[in-house]
N, C-alpha and C positions, 0 to 999 in steps of 0.2 A: 591860431592854426585853422586853415580852411579845410573843407571836406577832402580835397585831393591830398593835402599834406598829411591829414590824419590817416587816410587810407594807405598812403605810402609808408608811414611810420609803423602801422600795424603789420604790413606785409614784411617789412624788415625784421620786426620782432618775431613774426612767425618763422622766418627763415633762421634766425638766431637760435630759437628754441629747438627747431627741427635739427639744426646742425649739432647742437649740444647733445641731443639724444643720440644722434648717429655717432658722435665722438665717444659717448659713453659706451656704446656697443663695441667700439674698437678697443676698449680698455681691458678686454679679456674677461669681462664679468660673466659671459655665457659659460665659459669653461670653468670658472670659479664656482658658479652656482651648480653646475652639473656635478662637479666633484663633491661640493658641500651637501648635495642632496643625499649622497651615500653616507657621509659621516654623521650628519644631523639625524637622519632617519635611523641609523644604527644606535645613536644615543637615545632617541625616543623609544626604540624597541627594547633596549636594555633597561631603560627606566620602567617600562611596562612589566618586564620579567621580574625585576626586583620588587616592584610594588605588589605584584601578584604573590611573590614569595613571602610577603609580610615585612619587607624592609622599611623601617620608618626613621632610622638614623639618618640625618641629613648629610653626614660626612661622605659616605660613598657616592651620593649624588653630586656633591660638590666636586669630588675628585673626577668623576666621570665627565661632567660637563666642562670642567677646567681643561681636561685633556682634549675633548672635542673642539672647544673654542681655540685652544692652542694650535691644534692641527690645522683648523680652518684659517687661522691667521698666517701661519707659515705658508700654506698653499696660496693664499691671497697674495702675499708678498712675492712669491716665486712666479706666479702666473702674471702678476702685474709687471714684473721686471721684463717679461717677454713681450709686453704689449707694444704696439706701434702708435698708440694714440696720443702720446705726449702727456702734457700736464693735466691734472685732474680738472674737469669742468665743473661748473656750478651744479649741473644736474647730478653728476657723480657724487659731489659733496652731500647733496640732499639724500641720495640713496644710502650713503654711509650713515647719515643721521637717522633715517627711518629705521634701518635694521638694528643699529645700536640701541635705539630707543626700545625696540621690540625685545631685545635681549635683556635690557635692564628691567623692563616691565615684567618679563617672565620671572626673573630672579626675585624681584620685589614681591610678586604674587606668592611665590613659594615661601618666602621669608615671613610674610604676613600670615599665611595659613599656619605656619609652624608656631609663630608667636601667640596666636589666638587659640592654639591648642586643638586644631582640627585633626582628624584621624588620618589625614594624608597631606603630604607637602604640596602636591600639585593638583590642580583642577583643570583637566583637559578641556572642558567646555569653556572655561574662562580663557584658556590659551587659544582656543579657536577664535574667540572674539578678538583677542589681541592680534592674531594673524590676519583676520579679516580687516582690521583697522590699518595694519601695515600695508597690505596689498591695495587697499583703497587709496592710501596716500601715493602708492606707486602709480595707480591709475590717473590721479590728478597730475602727476609729474611726467609720466612716460607715455601716456596714451590710454584710450578707453579699453583696450584689450585686457589690461591688468585688473579691471573691475570684475572680470569673470572669476578668477580665483578668489577675489574678495567675497563674491556672492557664494562661492562654494564653501568657503570657511565659515561664513555667517550661518549658512544652512547646517553645516556640520556641527556647530555648537549645540543645536537641538538634537541632532542624531546621537552624538557621543554621550550626551546627558542621559539618553535612554538605555545605554548599554554600559553600565558602570564597570563590568568585569573586563571589557574590551576597549576602554576609552583610549588608552595610550597606544594600543596596537593600531586602532583606527587612525589615530593622530599621526603615527609614524608613516603609515601607508599614504595618507593624504599629503603629508609633508613632502615625501619623496616625489609624488606625482606632480605637485604644483611647483616645487623648486626646480626639479629636473626639466619640466616643460618650459618654465620661464627661462631657465638657462639655455635651453635649446633654441628658443626664439631669439635670444640675444646673440647666441653663437652664429646662427644662420644669418642674422642681420650683419654681423661682423664680416662674415665670408662674402656676402654680397657687396658690402662697401669696399672691402679690399680688392675684389675682383673688378670694381669699376675704375681702378687706377688711383693715382695720388689725389688726395683731397686737400682743398684749402683749409687752413687752421684758423680757429678763433683765437685771438690773443687777448 
C-alpha cells in the first residue's frame, strides 16, 4: 500500500467512525440519559439519606437500586423504540459495554466492602474513580469532549473524600450535572442531524 492508498484508507475510516457516532446520537441516547439523570441522582440522594440515618443492612439498597435500574431499562426500551436510527452500531454496543461495566463495578465494590466488614457499603470516592474511568472510555470512543467529565470525576474523588458526611449528596449532584449535560449534548446532536435531512446508513 502506497502513501496515497494509506491516506485514502484512513479518510474512509475517519468517515465511518464519524458516521457511527452520528448514528449513535440518532438512537435517542440523549433523551435516555437526560431522564436517567433524574432517576440515578434520586437513587444516589436516597442512598445518602439512608446512610446518614445509619442504615447498614444491604437489602434496602439492593431493592432501591433494583428499582432504579428496572425503571431505567424500561425507559431505555421505550425511548429506543421511538428512535429513527435503525440497528445498533458498533459505537452504541461499546457504550452499552462501558456503562454496564460501570454498574457491575459499583455492585462489586459495595459487595466487597460488605464482605470485608467495612462500616459502610459504599465508598463514594471509589465510585468517583469508576465514573472517571467510564467517562474516559467515552472520550476515547465518542470524542475529546467526554474527557472533561472524566477530569471532573477524577478531581471529585479527592473532594468527596474530604467531606465524609456529604459524600453521596455531592455524588448525586455531580451525577445529575454530568449525565444530564452529556444527554443534552447527544440530544442536540440528534436534532441537528435530523434537521439536515435523510442520512445514508452504514450497513
